[in-house]
N, C-alpha and C positions, 0 to 999 in steps of 0.2 A: 382364485379361479374366476374367470370371466364367463358370464352367461348372457345369451340373447333371449329376449322375451319373444313369445310366440306371436304377439301382435305386430312385432317389427317385420314379420314376413307374411302378413295376411294377404289374402287374394285381392283385397281392394287397393293395394299399393299401385302407384302409377307405373307405366311402362318406361323403358329406358329412353325412348325417343322424346317423350314429353318432359323428361327430367333434364335432358341435355340441351334442348332448344332454347334459344335466346342469346342475349349479349353478355359475355363474360369478360372479366378483366384480370390481368396479372401484371406484376411489376418485376422488372429486371434492372436493378441499378438506376441509371438515369434515363431509362426508357420504360414504356408500358405497352402492353398489347391488349387489344380488344378483339375477342374471338366471337364471331357470330355464327351460330350453328342453326341451320334450318333443315327441313326435310330434303336430304340429298345434296346439301351444299355446306361448305365451310369457308368462311372468309376471315383471315387473320390480318389485322391492320396494326402496324407498329408505329409508335410516336415517340418523340423525345419528351423530356419532362414537361416542356411547355405546351405540348399538344401539337407540335409540328410533325407532319407526316414524314416518315422515314421510308417505309416500304410496305407493300401489301402482297399477301399470298391468297390464292383461291384454289379450290379443288372440289371435285364431286365426292360425295360421301356415301358409303354403304356400310350399314351395320351388319357384321358377319354373324354375330350371335349376341344374345342379351339375356340378362337375368331379370327377375321380378323385384320390384321395390327398390328402395335406396340401399346403397352399400353401407354396412355397419361394421364396426370393429368387433371381431371375435376375440382378438388380443389387441388392446389399445397401445398407442404410442406411450412409451414410458412405463409400461406395465412391469410388475414384479416377476422376475425369473429366478430360477435356481441356476447357479453356475459353478464350474470347476476351473480354477486357474492354477497358477504357481508351477506350471510345467507338468502337472499331474494329468493322467489319462485314464478314462474308464477301463475297467478290466475287459469288458466285452460290450456287445451291443445292447445289453439289458437296459442301459441308461436311456435308450430311445423308446422304451416301452412303458406302459402304464403300471406294470408290476414293480418298477424300480422306485425305491424310496430315497430321494435325494437328501432328506434330512438325516436319515439313519446312516447314509454314506458320507456325511460330513460336508455336503455341498453348501456353499454360501448362497445368500439371496441378495438381489440388487435390482435396480431399475434399468431397463434398456434406455439408451444405448451404452454399450460396453466399449472401452477403448482407452487410448491415451494420446496426449499431445496434439489434439486438433480442436480443442475448445468446444466440443459438441457432445461430451460424454457425461452421462448421468452416473455411471459406475466406473470409476477409474481402475484400470488394471496396471498399477504403478510399476510392478516388477517385470513386466512382459518384455520390454525392450532389452536386447542383449542376452536374454535368458531362455525364452521359449517361443514357439511359433503358433500355438493353438490354445484356444479356450473352448469350453463346451457349455452350452446353455440349454435349458429345457423349461417348458411351461405347459401345465394342464389347462384345458379350456373346454367349454360346453358348446355343442351344436344342438340347437333346439329341434324338436320333432317337426317334421314337415319342411325343414330347410333344404334348399337345392344344393347338394354337395358339389355340383359342377360350378357353383358360383363362388367357390373359395379362391382367394388370391393372397399371395405373400407380397407385402410392401416392405422393402428393406434397403437401408443405406449401409454400404459396406466398403471396407478397405482392409485386406485385399480380396479375400475370397470366402466362400462358405459351402458347406454340404448340409442338405436338409433331410431330416428323417421325420416320420410320423407314425406313431403307434407301432414301433418296432421295425418299420420298413424304410429303407433308404430310397428317397424320391429322386433327387437330382442335386447337382452342384452348379455354382455360377460357372459361366462359360470359360473362365480363366483357370479353372481347377481341373486337374487330371488325376483320376484315382486308378491305381494299379489293382486290377480285380483279383490278382493272386495274393498280393501282400497286404492290400488295403492302404498302402502308403499313398499320400496325397501330395501333389506338387501344385504350386500356384504361381501365376505371373501377376504383375502389378495391376492394380485397379484402384483409382482414387474415389473417395466418397464425395460425390458431387450432388447429393440429394437422393431421396428414396426412389428406388426402381421397382416396377411392378412385375411379378411373375405369376401368371395364371396357374392355378392348381387343378384346372378342369380335367386334364388327362390323368390326374392322380386321385380322382374322386373316390375310387374304390378303397383307398387307404384310410378314409375317414368314415365316421359313423355318427348317427344321432346319439346325443349324450356326451359322455366324457371322452376326450381325446388328449393326446400329448404331442406337442411339436418340439423336436430336438434339433439343435443346430450346432455344428462345429464351425467356428470362425478361424481363418488361417491368415497368417502374414507371410510375405514373400521371403523374408530373411530376418535374422536376429537383429540386424542393425537398422531395420526399417524405422523411419522417423515417426510413424503414427499407425494407429489401428482403430477400426470402427466396426461395430456389429450392432445394428439397431433395427430389429424386425417388428412388424405388425402383421396381423392376419385380418383380412376383410372377407365378408360374406354377403352375397346377394347384390343385384343391381349393376354389376359390372358388365361391360359389353365390348367385344373386340370390334374394331372398325378397319376399313381400308379406304384411303383417299387416292383418287386417280384424277387424270386430266389436270394435273397440278401446274399452276402458273404463278409467276412472281414478277412484280413491277417495282423497280427501285428508283428513288429520286436522286441519289448521289452515289459515288463510288465508295463512300465510307461504309455502306451497308452491303455491298455486293463485291465479292472477290473477283467476279467475272463481269464487271460492269460493262454494259453495251457489248457483251461478248468479246471484249478486248479487240474491237474491230480495227483493222489496219487502215491507215490513211495514206494512200500512195499507190504505186504501181506494182504489179507482179507480172513477170514475163517468162515465157519458155520454161515452164515447170516440167521437170522430168524426175521420175522415181524408179529406182532399181531395187530388186529383191536380192541384192548382194552389196558388198562393200567395194566401192571403186578404189583403185590404187592411186597413189600420189601422181603417177604419170598420166593416168586417165583424167584426173582432175585438171592437170596442166593442159591437156587437150581441150577440155571444156572451156577453160579460161582463154586459151588461144591469144595470149598477149593482149588481153583486154577487149578483143573483138568478139569473143564468144564463139560457140559452135551451135548453129541453129538446130542441128539434128544429129543424134548419135548414130554412127554408122559402123558397119563391120563388127569387130569384136566388142567395141564399146557398147553396142546395142544389146549384148547378151544380158539376160535377166531383167530387161526393161519392163516395168509394170505398166507404165503409162507415160504419155507425152502430151502436154497441153500447151501449145504455142500461144494461145489466147490472142491470135491474130484476127480479131474481130468476131470470134465465136468461142465456145467453150468445149469444142470437140477434142477427143483424144486422137492424136495423129499417129499413135503407135500401131493401130490396127487391132487393138484389144477391145475396142468398143466401150471404154470406160469414160464416156462423155460426161462433162460436168453439168450441173444445174444451178442457175443463178438465183439468188435470193435478193429481192427488192431491186431488181433491174441494175446490176452492176454495169458500168460503162467501159469504154476503151479509149486509149490515148496513145500517142507515139511512144514506142518502147525501144528496147535494144534491137529487136528484129521485127520490123513492121510495127504492128500495134501491140499494146499490152493491156492487160486487165487494169482498170483504174477504179479504186474503191474509195468511198467517201468517209470512212472512219466512223460512221454512225450505225448503219444497219445492213450493209451490203456484204455478201460473201458468196463463195461458190462451193457447192458440195461436189466432190469428185464421184465418179460413177463406179459401178462394179459392186463387189461385196467387201464388207469391212475386213474380212480375213485376207483379202488380196494385199492389204497394206501392212500386214504383220507376217512376213515370210517365215516359212517353217524353220529355216536355219538361224533366224534371229538377227540377220544382218540386213541393213537397208541403207540406201543413199538417196538423198533429195538434193536436186540442183535447180536453181532458179536465178533469175535476175529481178531486182527490185529497186524501188526508190521509196524513201520516207518523206512525205510532205509535211507531216506533223507527228510528234510524239505527245500524246495527251492522255494516255492510259498506262497504268502499270501492266507489265508483261504483254504489251500490245503485240498481236499475233499475226505472223505471215502465213503459216500453215500449221495445222494441228490435227492429230487424231483424237485428242482429248487431253485431260489433265487429271486423270484419276490415279496417278502414281508414276514411278520411273519408267514403266513400260509403255505409257502413252506418249509417243514421240511428238515433239512440237518445236517449232522455230519461232522465236519471239524477241522483242525488246527485252533486254536483261533488266528486270525490275523497273526502276525509274531512271536508269542510266541512258546515255546516248549510244549504247552498244547493243550488239545482238548476242543472243544465247541459244543454245540447243540442249534439249533433254531427250535422251533416247537410251535408257538403261543406265547411263551416267550423264553428266552434264559438262558443258564447256561454254566459256564466254570469250568472245573475240572483241578486242578493244579498238578495232578499226573504225574510224569515223565514217558514219553513214548518213547522218542527218544534214545533208547538203543539197538535196533535191536531185542528185545525180543517180544514174543507174549503177548498181553494184551487183557483182556476182557472188552468190553464196552456195556452198556445198556443205551439207551435213551428213556425216557418216557414222553409223553404228556397226562395228565389226565384232561379231561373236568371238569370244576367246581373247579379245584384245582391249577394246574400249571405244571411245568416241573421238571424232575429229570434226572441227568446224573451220572451214576456209571462207574468208571474205576477200575478194579480189586477189586470190591465190596466196593470201597470208594465212598460215595455218596455226591453229591452237588445238592441242590434243589433251585428252584426259584418259590415259590408259589405266587399266586395272593393275594393281600391284602384282608382281611376278607370282606370288603365292596365291593370288586370287583369280588370275587371268583365265585359268582353265574352267573356273566355275562361272565366268561371266557369259551368260547365255544370250545377251543382247535384248532384242525386242521379243516379249512373250506373245503368245497367241492372243488375238482379239477377244475381249471379254464382254463387251456391251453391244456390239453390232452397229455402231455408228461409223459413218464414213468420214474421211478427212475433210476438213473445211479449209479453204483458201481464204485468208483474210479474217479469220475469227477463231475463237476458242469456244466450243459449244458445251463445255463440261457442265455448266449450270443446267442446260437443257437435258443433258444425259442424266444428271442426278434427279431432276424433276420428272423424268419419264418413268422412274421406278415408283411403284405404289408405296405410299406411306401407311404403315400398319401400326396398331397399338391398341390401347384399352382406354375406355371412358369409365371413370369411377365416380358416380354421383355420391356426395356425402351429405351431411345434415344441411349445410348452407353453402356448399362449395362443390366444385367439380375438379377432380384430378385427371389430367390427361398424361398418359405415359406412352411414348412411342418406342417401338422395338426395331423396325426396319424402315429404310428409306429416309432416315432423318439426316440427310445431307443435302446441301445445295439450297437454292431458293432464298439465300440471305440469312443473316444471323448465324449463330453457332448451333451445334447439335442440340444444346439444351433449350433453344428457343422453340422446339417442337413439343416440349413437355412442360408441365407446370401445374400449379395449384391455382384455380380461378375462383372468383366470386362474381355473382351477378352485378352488373353495373348499377342496378337500382337498389342494391343493399344500402341501407342508410349510411354506413361508414364510407362505402365507396362513393356514394353520392356527395358526401361532404368533401372528400378529396378532389373529386371532379369539379365541384362548384368553386372550391378555393383556387384551383389551378386556372380555371377559366375566368375568374374574377366576378362570379355571380354572387354579390353580397346578399341579396334578398334570399337566395336559396340557402346560403350558409347560415344566415340568421334563423330561418325557419327550421333547419335541421338541428341547430343547437337548441332551439326552443323545444323541439320534440323530444330532446333527451340524448341526442348523439353527443358523445364526449369530444371535446375540442382536440384532445391529443390522440384520437383514434388513428390507427394505422392499419394498412393492409400488409400482407406478407411481402417483405422486401421493399415497401414503399417508404416515402418520407411522411411527415405529418402534414395536416392541412396548413398549419402555420408555415412550414417549410416551403410548400408549393406557392402559397400566397406571397411570401417574402421574395422568393426567387422570381416570381412574375411581376413584382413591383406593385402588387395590389395592397397598398398600405392601409386602406380603409378596412379591408378584411383582416389584415394583421392586427390592427387595433381591436377589432371585434373579437378575435380569437384570444 
């Protein structure tokens, strides 16, 4: 049983703000991040192994709540737990209470984590695969007098799911677990163990008490054939604090770090954009094509359902009478187009936001048609975008270069690729259609490619869903990175003995890197071992020699880092290699 000392929670402990301020470092394969936290600000700068800048993120920081003192383990990583495996199940919920005697009931004991076949298990559950879906673990622990029960948190690495109990009370389950309240039967969907995740126990503070407590966890796998299983919990107390980051920005040096590099800006012309809240017929598309001459304006029946019409003939006005005038970003220009003048974009930072409301561009019936004339001066970005409502899923319609090809593609509930040659400097006519109950069509110069839903799925194809983020369509750009960064980033700071764990829970998309790049285990950059790695990487022989002389071990490593010798060798610092 693990106990915390009263001194660990004394009133003299520093506050959260003072514990998290400063420069922190973490490693992720061949790159590392330095996170600078100051009052009200966070800057995360990412470098490759040699120290070359990859990208930077900044945001405003607000601490929503905080505990006192540093965070301490109430149940340590790798602690001893009692567990029940072999396909056996407890008779009732008594196993989750302090009155239960696991030894008397024949439970085994072993170190966390529990699992099989992923090389991270302390206690192997060797017969679980193909035989049973759940194991049950429990551990008693002490909470000292005067401890802030709202400062408790569960840190757990898991695959696939779990249900948590404390002192005879069921608290919660991982988000991928559903429990039938009548039968108690649990179902779980897939979740990979990609590192420990933090779950605040603040709202369950009433389930705990000073003195002896018990935490009981049921671990679940998705199916008998699952290739692996992980259940590795810890319990922390004190010093954690929830945070929210806003006004988030990101700057990237290369497209390798940004899926939406330079907003996938279009390099070329866009002319006579028209959008309808219905699916045009093949005959209507032929009318728009008009034997290659085009139709400058939809008239009569063809104008029915028109959302907006932007001729781009020297201005950004909506000629449909709906008043959805565009707004230019970074002074887009004009040049000769198919009908008078056309919008001319530089492929760097120019685009046009259409007017009105975002919901105008996701019609209630789910069908939409987009018609425009365009030219491509240069293809220099993956998925280079003509017009886009976003890129948050199948429902965010968008017209773009198809990946790195010389062709165009459309996504609008389903996708289509048209192999017509367009990288020739000429003006081309494009019509993209999503038809609810049918599928999608993409015409270029009246050449059609379609992707219809299978007959048994067509009735369920609803087309474009209602707008979910409130952003307007952009002509000449895909603004999904900005959409992602507009959402607050929320999570927990967990100061430890000589480290800081950052766990994000919402908003951890966009801004470069993958989802995991928003969370991690950090150490101060002036930690002696970190200082050695930094000095070896930068070629500072005098600093390396001084740190070695002070007692820092030459083979010291940080979490997920190489050794100082590895960094010195990769950087060609042979004098440091010899020294090490």
